[in-house]
N, C-alpha and C positions, 0 to 999 in steps of 0.2 A: 504493500500499500504506500503510495507516494502522497506527500502533502505539498501543496502549492501555497506559498505565503503571499497574501495580498493585503496590503494596509495593515500589517501586524496580525492578521487572522489567518490561521491555518485551515485550508479546505482540503479534505481528502479527494484524491484523484484515482481513477482506476476502478476496477470491478468491485462491486460490494462485497464485503466479507460474508461467507456463508457459514452460519453457525451449524454444527451438527450436534446431535444429542444421542445419547446411548441409554437404553434400558439394559440393566444388567442384573445378573442373579449371582450371589455369593454363597459359598458353602463353607461352614465352620471346619477348620482344619482338624480339630478334635474328632477322632473316630467315634468316641463314646456319644458325642452329641449329634443328632440328626437335624441340625438347624440350617435354615436358608434365609436369605434376605434379598428382596427385590427393591431396586431403586432406579432412578434415572440421573444423568449428569451430562455435562458437556466436556468433562475432562476425567476420563476413566482411571488413568494412572494416579492423579491426584486424589481422587475420591477413595480408591482402595487404600492409599497410604493413610488417609484421615480415618478410615474404619479401623485399620490396624493399629493406629495410635491413639485409640479411644477419644477421637475428636468427631466421629461420625454420629450416626443415629444412636439413641440410648439402647436400642436392642442389640447392636453389635459390640457394645463395650465389654471389655474383659475377654474377648475371643480374638483369635487370628483367623482371617478370612482369605479364600481364594476365589477368582472370578471363574465361574463354570459356564456362564452363558452371557452373551452381549448381542445386541441388535441395534443398528444404526438408523437414525431418523433424521429427516431434513428440518423438522420443526419441533418446538418444544411441546406444543399441544398434541401432536401425534404421539410423541414419546410418553407423555403423561397418560394419555388414553390407553396406550399399550401396557404401560406399567400397571395401571388399575386392573386390567384384564388379567395380566399374568399373576398379580397378587391374589386374585380371587379364583384362579383355576388351579386347584390343588393337584388335579391329575396331571396337568402339564408340568408343574413344578417338580412333582415326584419323578416324572419321566426324565426330566432334565438332570435332577439329582442323581438318579441311578446310572445315567450315562456317564456322569463324571467320576464314577468310582473305578 
């Protein structure tokens, strides 16, 4: 992205930035616990680090997590809609969980 300076004001030039969002599913590393977590983000690597450093959602605190599923979306609303569906589809979550083992 290039900025053009005109009268002391910076104007962005070039193609608009396209923000991508991800819906992801985490699995608890502990074999004894059969826990999963579903969320959405625009920075998958940063979000996993937050979950593993107890800075993410309350549900994920105190556990180590690995990403077992991710899906890319072009808009935040599409990602949020799919996240809701995945959170409530226990059959699909169990299928993804079993494939990750």
